[in-house]
C-alpha positions in Angstrom: 118.6 78.8 59.6 119.9 80.7 62.3 122.9 82.8 61.7 125.8 82.9 64.3 124.7 86.2 66.3 121.9 84.6 67.1 123.1 81.4 68.2 125.3 83.5 70.3 122.2 85.2 71.9 121.0 82.0 72.7 123.7 80.9 74.3 124.3 84.0 76.2 120.3 84.0 77.3 121.0 80.2 78.6 123.9 81.1 80.8 122.1 84.2 82.3 118.6 81.7 82.7 121.4 79.2 85.0 123.4 82.0 86.7 119.9 83.6 87.7 117.1 81.0 88.4 114.9 83.3 89.4 114.8 85.0 85.8 112.0 83.7 83.6 112.5 82.3 80.2 110.5 85.6 78.4 112.9 87.9 80.3 115.9 86.4 79.4 114.9 86.1 75.8 113.9 90.1 75.7 117.3 90.7 77.5 119.1 89.5 74.6 116.6 89.8 71.5 116.1 86.5 70.6 112.6 85.1 70.1 110.6 83.7 72.5 109.2 80.5 71.1 113.0 79.7 69.4 114.3 80.3 72.7 111.6 78.1 74.8 112.1 75.0 72.2 115.5 75.2 72.4 115.4 75.1 76.2 113.0 71.8 76.1 115.9 70.2 73.7 114.5 71.1 70.7 117.9 70.7 68.0 119.1 73.2 65.9 117.5 72.9 62.5 120.6 72.9 60.4 121.9 69.8 62.2 119.0 67.9 61.4 118.3 65.7 58.2 114.9 66.3 56.5 112.4 63.2 56.3 112.8 63.2 52.4 116.7 62.6 52.6 116.4 59.7 55.3 116.8 56.4 53.8 114.4 53.4 54.7 116.2 49.9 55.1 114.7 48.5 52.0 116.2 51.7 50.0 119.3 51.0 51.9 119.6 47.1 50.9 118.6 47.7 47.4 121.7 50.5 47.3 123.9 48.1 48.7 122.9 45.6 46.1 123.5 47.8 43.4 127.0 48.8 44.3 128.2 45.9 45.7 
């Protein structure tokens, strides 16, 4: 899970990249001391890990129906 300061550094890097289109992703990541891979994946739209639900915790439709039948 990313800590708060790393998140703020990523946001600053995104803002810098938007304001200076000639700047490369690698250079922006280096300026703000964030991992290039993390920065590139976020730029492509990958969500923060703490905002995603692990596959093991997702319920299938069959499991949902069973739980509803038990509790209703």
